[in-house]
C-alpha positions in Angstrom: 9.8 -36.7 40.5 7.0 -38.2 43.2 7.1 -37.3 46.5 8.1 -40.7 47.6 11.4 -40.2 45.2 12.9 -36.4 47.1 13.8 -36.2 50.2 12.6 -33.4 52.6 15.6 -30.8 53.8 15.7 -32.1 57.7 15.2 -28.2 59.1 12.3 -26.5 59.8 13.0 -22.6 57.5 12.1 -19.9 58.7 11.7 -15.5 57.5 9.6 -12.5 57.7 6.9 -11.4 55.5 8.4 -10.8 52.1 11.6 -12.3 52.0 12.6 -15.4 49.6 13.7 -18.9 51.3 14.9 -21.4 49.4 14.6 -25.0 50.1 16.6 -28.1 49.5 15.4 -31.5 47.9 17.4 -34.1 47.0 16.0 -36.4 44.4 17.0 -40.3 45.2 18.0 -41.3 42.5 20.0 -39.3 39.1 18.6 -38.8 35.6 20.3 -38.2 32.5 19.1 -35.3 31.8 17.2 -33.4 34.9 15.7 -30.6 32.3 13.1 -33.0 30.5 13.1 -36.0 32.7 12.2 -34.0 36.3 9.2 -31.2 36.6 9.3 -30.5 40.6 6.7 -28.9 41.7 5.6 -27.8 45.4 2.2 -27.1 46.3 2.5 -24.2 49.7 -1.1 -24.0 51.7 -0.9 -20.1 53.3 -1.9 -19.6 56.9 -5.5 -18.1 54.8 -5.4 -21.7 53.7 -4.6 -21.0 50.0 -2.5 -23.4 48.1 0.0 -22.5 45.3 1.7 -24.0 43.1 6.1 -23.6 42.9 8.1 -24.9 40.6 11.4 -25.5 42.0 14.5 -25.9 40.0 17.6 -28.1 39.0 20.2 -27.2 40.8 22.6 -29.2 40.2 23.6 -33.1 40.7 20.5 -34.2 42.4 20.0 -30.7 44.0 17.0 -29.1 43.4 15.3 -26.2 45.1 12.2 -23.9 46.1 12.2 -19.9 46.0 9.0 -19.2 48.0 7.9 -15.9 49.7 4.6 -14.9 50.9 3.1 -11.9 52.2 1.9 -13.2 55.0 2.9 -14.2 58.7 1.9 -17.4 60.1 2.6 -21.3 59.3 3.6 -22.4 55.3 3.1 -25.7 55.1 4.4 -28.0 51.5 4.2 -31.2 49.6 
């Protein structure tokens, strides 16, 4: 799945350090077998500039979810 095929959630999630945050993503089309047809990884950049590739998982239907926790306080970005 490419970035163009995913619609990001409108809300900007916020959390404390070392607390897992879950972010939903919606695919723009249906897949016959999401487990084999799609691999969704999200590149998360922490406040120190380090990029971590985090796998997302299929949550049913057209929904995918990313779970992420960081020990760093500050703004994290993703793409």
